[in-house]
Steps between C-alpha positions, in 0.01 A plus 500: 500500500624694197781356287809674379495567127558175311532287812237251405667425175855553618787396273871501582582604137675824416273794399458534128719810463863422424739573796732793454809350644817684593800456281697185592764592767845339520476154660784364716522120496658259746641287218706801384700534820871572450762548776626855537794601292653681797516457871534770770720426797460822690271797504577840662213753500490853630165677525490876528133550602362843438157660481511568123737260329680208659829371369613138494866418454552129415826312484476141368778238487411299186642193335409324181332167581680173401377393159365844408590639159820713518336776288172500693408854596400600850123563506364653824139556597387848579166686497425865568865587574681816405856391415771745602818303450647154410850383575689171453808447722515870578469611134196712421314388191376739233143470363633313194620213719157396623137504399200576722132440433188494721592166658873431456856636507723312253880525500638319198868447585584398850790297649453159660553640853432867573354762733195696372401831658177677413331811640130541453234737622150396610191674654358268765236755602341461150499124502129411532553141385655428840771280345866585528584795728195708600357713782234397751379746759814705451735201534718340243450126449543234231315214341719310249328168442453396227677756281508825692879533553537608133304813599783588747817443292619313190551134593466139394160487662432130511490256792793280387754786526599495867748748651621643827380856571648789694265800515547856619206732559536871540210738585393794709534402867192691618256363244653153471663410832464127432710345211459127445606243239566121475755325725699642793573875551880550480537882503306819572585865534436862436528687164511872419175693460303319775526169321609159630579156364481132592677204328354148502682185390320174412746208516267263312462503129148589386309583182404868438130432576598462867663844523344745744550841654295724730558860600267697718374624830415174671492347854632165600340227712791272583556153643746217456523132433764249605556235242550130570878543469494790751526801266303808611307665213357849536140536376369836389152597387500849346171693470376860474503672842126482561498123458774402751241353742380240241816291444521256788293227336720517185810472712370196690390341172847545357662342810259201475579456128876502566471234771268287289729505199782376714290218644316380187766563240827559681538845344671771701497867409833617353545879555552709811176693451153439357288803412142545395369838376123575466404730216163642410513468124586150381378295199528169677490355853869504583847439354773272631801723410800346667518626868273796419137392445272772370140446589159638421408663835189281498713199587698656788279735703262353754329620816180346642289802411627522143569143392268197487591145600538426130738795469710365787518162340578645155783709649657194663470305176647769269784588750583124503472468124750773431736376768489145357607640168842560649573142405228413250546794263805688616776254583356273227321699231341456161693458180238689305147633564336193359619327815322739728311233679832351602522771759140618542315165492761350732494798741119513505511130599743588779284783634194279483676234704621766744144639538368151570763452773429843652119459507245245391617262226137430404401866480813591315448227239132582445587866446773406250265278300219755506739761359623256236157404381375855490793659312723230353233268372334799331835596345539142371173523312562848350723658232792538744525128559862394513720240668676570822815536283375709210631435149476868384405849610489854372514685840644305785308692765177340360623158611512563873189300512295264715623219272869572549460562874213292633488215255880499510472449876258214451747329271768524774242366749444196281878432506491515885200257498686259274835516675389546857632775735841327548545436128398856411749637748781280355417636158497864619842452672649365179345779301666766719829305507511480118379842402590751773604823320359390170217588259322174416182339351200311614661186351801551731273512801312185396824318430626574851188355660509194273870432559477544878225244518580265217167572337408547135316829476515536122124442458431732791692774314212525257318709764732787404371513145136403572231758408158513653344316799510127446198285579517206730220255432405246764258216486437220748348151527436292811442125528355431847535126442880513478551822700689650211476866410652631174597862442575581138687825440540664161676821395338713237589833326365827643126555485555822317769354278609693195669379186777254568419436861309178419830328426676618815759253635408287796575656839624346820216582749510417871147422626464498880186308598312314771188288543228559756254234628130583524549592870766754404796299623812462285553171319835317462670569164632171374540424124468158346828313534621692805571313823353776717327832485706812462543697822284800580162620368631651181686331209674672205429329170719595198314539172749482213301333223190621318292281731586275793283283728572456871322202658461506881410196717314469821234750411175337601262788450500769229730781628507872457814589306709792612712618208776758469544530873704814571436584131788278405499618136376818325229332293120504453331193643237331291341251735116464508444459876153525643399786713460256786856387458622854498301569818664191665847628401419850622400363837771234557803522274813505722679718245393858572559617148300215346221561750483863401525416136205258521296780655596736226404252231164433664436877528613559140253234376221658697581850380530397132164323513347808659662719227327289238173548691557873520572530126190288418278709731429211733451543881824467697493235773803421723625145509457379853813283474709816477324654801551176701866483399565867595322445833731213572799714431382770737451243777812299446732550802804353306516798261661825602339833410711558185408156358132555575508841334665357190263207489196726524618752241326416172699474173543843349326594174820493303571138591137408431522666158799279410258205511270647234543504123356851498512687829149579617586821678162588642401140568812430701467817701136442578560137590791580741314789665201268546704224664676739735161633624347147514784366708477806729125437550530127552803525741406828664487355854849339487648803324371741765632269776839476334524878449432548873736221602789629290466867616830652607587448866806718521734724298608405152764233465663363185502140618359199304209433745398868477526500125284192490252657727475826303458313170205299627352800677506706177378207293191483723453877471513482121224245487286672752534838327376339181160464676471881498291501816536780756660280760767369267577841355532631859771237568701623201463866602605424860794293386621774265478767770655288781774313313854538630654347197487521121380144446178555688455853369546418137268191516229706667533775240483244218169375653366859518591561137293197397207618711511842336299806603585739782713245697720457197553869441563569866755216523679600184515867606630409840768267364614752244514786750715290736741348245520747201861583601607136498541380142507126579184508707322727247575237240271269698222758482522497124523125472207424726275716271651354186426137587155555651205306366258790578276593204653850464868392501568586143374859550713530812818374322441743214478777751802381700713508183461881527536527875759752626689220679520277191814512291645291221855611607500254791481137401348394834216750460448391134482136606275577797222642280542394140671161531266398784203599288611347175655183633294427811149629441371281217138609526545879498804519270302297244195718528312453173515878431875469434578803717732301718697399189517858380625625841778245506603570142498876562741458790724255314529763214571769753756293696689323229722797394610546864515153648456225242561224751200578709294580185581153363382338826169694485430411137525129584150531645380461141698181439211264525254708296406202281354320803203733518179546298515669157387840630780517752743356256431785252530760771837372633629431147427870409698617802794274413503635149486859635805429716679323217461816289652728760797690345824409665355202687759347730655164426364369827136580436532428126598141574202434730253659256644323197482160666139569613394597139655194331 
């Protein structure tokens, strides 16, 4: 096998040439927080929406904050606004009374209590950044988090300024028959010239980032929900006319979320109406604007022939997430953006719990941890490593990260583990009681949970400032003569620790564990000095010191140790278990997550050893223990189809690379491809039998048993297709042609893409011809090709970047091809030629002037460039320098590039 340039003598050092770093941007620091000098009690907005220039009339009732300097000027945020007039208490100000620059409007002399009126003009149709007010498919919509409201009107655009809003929209009735905003509609009527208006009033104070409006030609899929107290709430899902038949699943998901939040947390909805609007152009997944959620259409629209099982589950999850924000984010919001995990980590935790209750807790938890390890652990070891509560930022949009969201959720999960469900609920009740209607901090949240339970959580609070993925070391000793088994736990700094991390304060780490006897049965968990064993098969140990030893009694034979059950803490586990012990856990651990995790560790070890063999040019031979373990999983009647599919899916190349000092790109790819084929050959009989047994027996249904069946069916097809024989390829071709749902169709097409040749071209052509008019489905067509392991994938992606249906103007399409390629296809993106790097850099340079937020997400594919061999380092470094030298580089992209080059 040929090696990439420099791979044999790889070094993580920086290339010899000095980095050409961007000029240092302005840094915003948490320690510099100051309360606002002014508060806003009431906001009245009137939008005159027109095709050329739209006008925004804003009336703000302001008051000087207690303790603020009497001479403090009023400084409002504003970007890209054409100011037409300013008035205080009805008196129009001349230009000499205020100062305007590119980011602010400053009025030097203002009374302590006054009314400010401004009139500005904006051009939403030219807003390609998709923040503030913009157009999508001819409809007006907004995205104001984090700092988009300042692109609509001059304002104190910060989350700790909460006000009540009354909003009037006026527009042409024919083109924009639907006019929506936050709150309840209180008036509507006709205007001269074929125009009409609607007025909306939101009775709850909110920060400006939660403001929303929509105006357009939309259709409504309606329903209702009756709250626990008997109030009837109207539910409306608004979509473009051609999508009206794809809303029922979103509506049902919303109703389930509303009921669940009442039952789990006692939280009722508080307005008369709850609206969701699906838009085609959106930088994120969705936005929780009070009473008017604006969604990326990807997370609303579903029909069996257009959406996969994963899509259905993602829609339910995101619908729930945004609804749950009504209390964790809206009614109680963040004091400042450093506290973002206060609402996002907490709400992700809530949507995870909801998803577990709606489906399979084990499958949900495994999927969460897999995503965490793939994205967040990589983030922890790269230049963007930061705590869940960052200490500084340049561009806040760059900190909507896996760390803030997913690791933030894990921190909340540890609190639930430590306090128990009842204790966690007491803490949440106190949190809402204390802080309803306020903008608060992570410390306020932690204090509520501590006070409600009489617990000291000060040490636990260090998780909010902890950087990197901590290491949990475990070592064991067993004395058969006394029947005593000792588990020694130690916390260590991150494996990829940078300067200063070695001295990190000690954390409070919950470690859920169990012991298994040689026959696979669970052992009692009784510590020395205890009168009896703890109840149940799992015990939570609390590691608070550098190292602690836990001595169990009544353990006559050496047990297998099951650690971090349910992934009780977001750490890397350093525990040298034997392959045989892992195989025992994989076959018998009563904790479904720990069982899956043991199988993943066993597979990872096998793959990394094979990678070493591939790099050294040795013959590759499959480890029979892995084959046997996988065979047991296939045959185990206790596991549902989804669990079997997860257990039999090998660790991806990105996760494998995290366990290497220098990522062996070709070696990992060759090893994983080899194991897939070797398992398919060894288990061909059972796989063919399962594929036949799990064949559809009726029309598509989105039920858990049917989802489980389809996942196992398609897992079997994927392995069989890897054989490349005529019979297996014929199965994929037949499934693609006969499928009555997108899950089966997409998986079959993915198999055909890997096979290549005429069957691939025919499948791609047929899929494109059928779905070219459906943007969301066509995104799948681009993604399947971008993530393929087929040898010609790089050439195809280069060609697809110039395909007539590809556009950088739509974030979903950009993510479907470029982000999928750069962030999910490690082998082909890191092709030794460097052409993958050049493609991505070219597109970042092209996109940054128009949509810097999406460009910054794309450029993050280069973040871990130092983890690769010297040849690849040099190639990625050159592209980072090229981007850094781009004239007028946005603050968003500049921050990511600058941190990567440090």
